[in-house]
N, C-alpha and C positions, 0 to 999 in steps of 0.2 A: 503495500499499499504507500501510495505519494507521501512525504510528506509535506505539511503548510504551515508557514509562519505567516501570521497574519501582523500587519502593521497598522495603528491607526494612523492616520492622518488629515490633516486639517481640508476642510473642503474645497479652498482656495491660496491651498500651501500653494508659495513659490508666483500666487499673483502681484505681480508690479509692471506698472506700465506709467508712461509718461503723454498725456493729450492737453492742446492748450495751454502750456505750462504749471499743469497741475501733474503732481505725481500721486498716484493712485498705486498702492498698496495691502496688503493683507500681513496686519502683524503677526511677526511669527511670537508665540509660546505666550501668548495672552490670556490668561484666566479669569474668568469670570463667578463670583461665589455670589450670592445673595445671602440678605441680614436681613430677617424678620424680628423687630422687635416686641416682645414677646406681651402678652396684655397684663396692665398690672406690672411689670418691671420693665417697662420703657427709661423710667431714670437711671437704673443699675446698669441698663443695655447702651445708654448714651454715654456713662459714666466709664463702662467699659473701652466701648471703641475709643473713646480722647486716652484712655491709658495705652490701648494697645497701638494709637496711630501717631499721636503726639496731635490730633485736629478731630474735630467732631464733626456732626456729621452737617452738611451744606441743608440750608431751606430745602424744600420742595421743588423741581426743576432748576437745581443747581449743583454744581462736584466740585472738588475741594481733593489737591494731592497732597496725600501725607508726608512725612520728613522720607521714608523708605519709597516715595514713587509710587505707593498705591494712591488709584483715585477711587473716592468714596463719590457714588453720584444719590443724591438722595432722591425717589420717584413717588413716597405717598410718605403719609406721618408714620408709619410701620414698616416701610419698605426699601430698601439700599442696594446699589450693588459695590461690590470691591470688586476692583479690575486693577490686574499686576502680571507684569510677565513672570512665567512660570511655568518652567519646562515639564515635570512629570504629573503624573493624572492626579497627585493627592494635594490639591488646593483647597479643597475643603479642608483638608484636617489642619493645613499651615494656619488658616483663618480662625476655625473652630478652637484651635489652641492657644491663641493670640487672645479670641474672648473670654476662655474660660469660663465656658455654658451659657453668659449672658444673652447669649443671643441665639437665635435658629441660623444657624447654614445650612446652605446646599449650594452643590456645586453646579453650574448652570454653562461651563465652558463648552461643553458639546452641544446644547441649546441653541448657541446665537454663535454665527460668524460676526466677523469685525473688517472692517473697512476704513481705511488713512487716507485722509486725502489732504495735501499741501502745495497750495499754491494761489497768486492772487484770483485767477479765476473760478476758486472754488468755490465760493458762493454764488456766483454766476449761474455755473454747472446745477449746483445744488439746489436754486430756487427754480428751477427748469420742471421739476421732479417732487418738491417740499412743498406743500400748502398752508406752513407756517410761516413768518415773519421773520428772515434771518438776519435784518438788515444790522447791523453791527451794536445801532443805538437800543437797539429792541433784544437781540439774542445773542448776549452780549458771552467773552471767555469764560470758561467755566458754566454755561447755562446747557440745561439738559430738556428735552421733549421727548415726547413718544409723539408718533407723527406714521404717517402713509407715503411712503414712493412709490409709485408706479403699483400700486395695490398691495404693497408689502409691509408689513409691518417693521417699523425701525424708531430705535431708539438711537437718538442725533446727540451728538455731545460736539458743542464750543471748543477744542483743545490749545488755540492761540490765534491770533490774530486772522491769519487765515488758513487754519489747522483745523481740521474736524477728524471725528470718529463716528463712525456709523455701525450698528448693531444690528443683525437680521436674524432672522430663525436659520440654521445651517441647513434645513429640509428645502431649502428654495435660496441656497446660495449663488449657482451659476445665475437664475435670473436676475437677482440681487445686483450682483457683480455687472450682467449685461446693462441695465440699467441705466448705471450710475457711468457705464462705459459710454455710450450712448448719449446722453447729456453733456460730458464730454466733450466728444467728437461733435456734437450739434453747437456748443459756444464755438469748438474751435472753426464752425462753418460759418458763425456770423460777423 
């Protein structure tokens, strides 16, 4: 009988291109862990997060980068994401150990796929497929929002002046990449 070895690989591994002056790539080794604050234990959870990361959870719809580079993204009153670079499949344990059981943690790394965009035409390309107002005065650096792009659910984060991180379901990774790539191409033609 033949022996097979399975190797896990992110859906968009190696995706990288430059179109219209925008660099588009799938970040390698990006881990995503959800943080759910327990009912009645919110204060203890918030204190544990501050002690573990040196930063508190931001207000809803915002993100903050902790001292170790972890980006904490607040999605609702009792839910946040921790995004960080981590190569092995034990990201949830890393976060759970730091929070000493004060927060419910779930590894979401395989559920989401990430695309990073950087360059002066990034906002123009995203505005073509994103229905929220991405103007710099409205959607500032470190803002986050759930939205849709080409009928796909997306979490969009503004990580720098011309830098964005987009998260969508890994089950539609190729369609997600295609939608962003086409929008960039269309910006290049205008």
